[in-house]
N, C-alpha and C positions, 0 to 999 in steps of 0.2 A: 813635330813629327808629321802632322797633317800637311804642312806647307812643303816639306821635303818630298813627300810622296806625290803631291800634286805637281810639283816642279818636275820630277822625273817623268810623270805621265805626259806633261806638256812637251818635254824634249822628245819622247817617243812619238807622240802624235804629230809633232812638227816633221819628223822624219817620214812618217806615214803620209802626211800631206804633200811633202815633196815628191814622193814616189807616185802618188795619185795625180799630182799636177803634171809630172813628166809623162804619165800615161795619157792624160788628156791632151797634152801637146802632140804626142805621137798620133793620137786619134785625129786631131785637127789637121796634121800634116797629111795623113792618109786621105782624109776627105778632100783636102786641097788638091792633092795629086789626082784624085778621081775626077774632080771638077775640071781640071786642066785637060785630062785625057778625054773627057766628054766633048770638049771643044774641038778635038781632032778626030772625033768619030769612034772612040774606044771607051772602055770603062773597066775599072777593077771589079766593080760589083760588090754588093754587100755593105756599102758604107753606112747605110741607114741602120742596118742591123748591128754592126760593130759600134757605131756611135751610141746606139741605145744601150748596149751592154756597158760601154764606158761610162755613161751617165749613171746607170744603176750602181756600178761599182764605186764611182766617185761619191755618190750620195751616201751609200751605206758606210763607207770608210771615212768620209769627210765630216760626218756628224759628230764624231768624237773630238776632232780638232776644234770644231765650232763650239762645242760644249765647254771645253777647257779654256778657250779664249773668250768666253762669255759673249758669244756672237748670236745665240739663239734669240729669236724675237720674244719679248715678254710684254704683256699688258700690265702695267704697274699702277693702275689708277688708285687702288687702295693702299698698296705698299708705301707709296710716297708720303702718306699721311701719318706714318708711324715713326717712332724712334728706332734705335738700333735693334732692340729686342724684338719688336714687332716685325721689322724688316727681315730679321733672321728667321723668324717663324714662317713668314710668307715664302722666303727663299727655300727653306728646308721642305716645307709642304710642297712647293712646286717641283722640287727635285725628287721627292718621294713619288709623286704622281708620274713624273716623266720616266723615272726608273721603272716603275710598274708597267707603263705603256711599252717601253723599249724592250723590256724582258719578255713581255707578251708577244711582241712582233718577232723577236728572235726565236721564241718557242714555236710560234705558228709558222715560221719560215722553214723549219727543219722538215716537216712532212712534204713540202714542195720539193725540196732537194732530194729527199729520200726516194720519192716517187720517180723522179727523173733518173736517179742512179739505178733503181730496181728495174725500171722499164727500158733503160737505155734510150731515153727520150732525146729526140733531136728537134731542132727548130724547123718549123714548117716554112723554110725559106730556101732559096737556091744554095746557100752555104751549108745547110743541114748541120749546123753547129751542135755538137753534143751539149745539151743544156746543163749538165752537171759541171762542165768546164767553167761556165759563167756563174751558175748558181752557188757553187761551193765558195768562191771568194766573196760573192755577194752576201751569203749567209754568215761567213766569218766576219765581215764588216759589221753586221748587225749584232753578232755576239760580242765583238770588241766594243761597240757602242754601249751595249748593255753592261758590260764589265766596267767601262769607264764611268758610266752614269752611277752605277751602284757604289763604286769606290769613292767617287766624289761625294755622293750623298752620305756615306758613312763618315767621311772626313768632316763634312759639315755638321752632322749630328754630334760628332766628338767635340767640335768647337762649341756647339750650342750647349752641350752638357758641361763643358768647362767654363761656361758663362763668358765666352769670348765672342759675343754677339757681333760686334763691329767687324771682326776678322772674317766672319763667314762671307761677307760681301766680296772679298777678294778672290774667293774660289767659286761661289755660286750666285753672287749678286747680279745686279743689273746696272752696275756703274758704267758700263760701256755706253749705255744709252744716255746716261746723265752727262758724261763727258762731251757728247755731241751736242747736248742742249745748251751747254754753257758757252 
């Protein structure tokens, strides 16, 4: 059951990653057009602002994909000294901590969005972008990451409770680093 759920989440997150990647390509094309236009004495304007928004959105949404593809950086100095049960405990502990941090970020992000909506806040830039337009998808990305982290942690806890220690590594382990070391 755990592996089917994680597989479904990976498929969804690959789709999300493709959408985010396409958005980054559009942003890069926009910046490129602006650079070319500057060479002929004109400019679209706002490229720095839009690129900043694109990076914030890519970060909040991309973290889930990175989590499920085991791409987050981990320092496994102690973990490597243990057998499968000890490694599983370290992996689950790190996921519990990460889930707590990400849930906290998502909770703390909402008041920022809410204030922008309530006040009708706009960027203090020539574009005067309504901040809620950017902050709502940014916030949704953090909520998505919190959900993915929590579901992944619960799957790992389920495997740990079933004494399937070695299998936890395939969903929350650090084997991606070990593959590069060999």
